N, C-alpha and C positions, 0 to 999 in steps of 0.2 A: 610182718605180724606186729599189731600193736596190742599193748597190754592196757587195758582199761582200768584204771585206780578207781576204787570204790570209796565211798565217804565212811569213816567208821565213827563219826559223831554220835551216832545212836548208840552204838555199842559202848563208847565211853560214859554215855549219859546212864545207862542200864547198869553199867560197872560200878559207878559211884551210888547208884540208888541201892544196888545189893549190899555193897560196904558199908553204907550208911544203916542199913537194916541190921547187918552184923555187929556193928559198934553199938546200935541201941540194944539189941538183945543180950549185949554183953553187960551194958550200963543197968539192965532191969534185973535185979537178984533172982526173980522166979524165972526168966527165961534163959539164964546163963548155961543150963545144961542143953539147951536147944538150939543154941547160936550156929553149931555145926550145920543146921539145916540150911542156913544161907550161903554156905560156902562154895555149894556147886555153881550157884547162880552168879556170884562174884567171880570164881574162876574162871568159868566159861565165858562170860562177857569180857573180861580181861584178855583171853586169847582171842577172841574175836577182834576186840578193839586192836589188838597189835599184829593182826591179820596172819596169826599164826594157824589158824584151822581154815 
């Protein structure tokens, strides 16, 4: 039985994009209370990039 290795480059890119959005929301004073809205995207794509899910 052969295990096919899939590419995770797309997931890493999306993880970095969501992390950048999260950092930007922390840098903008009016958006600080809402930075947690970007957490699910960052964490989900981080898990997919590590091939945990």
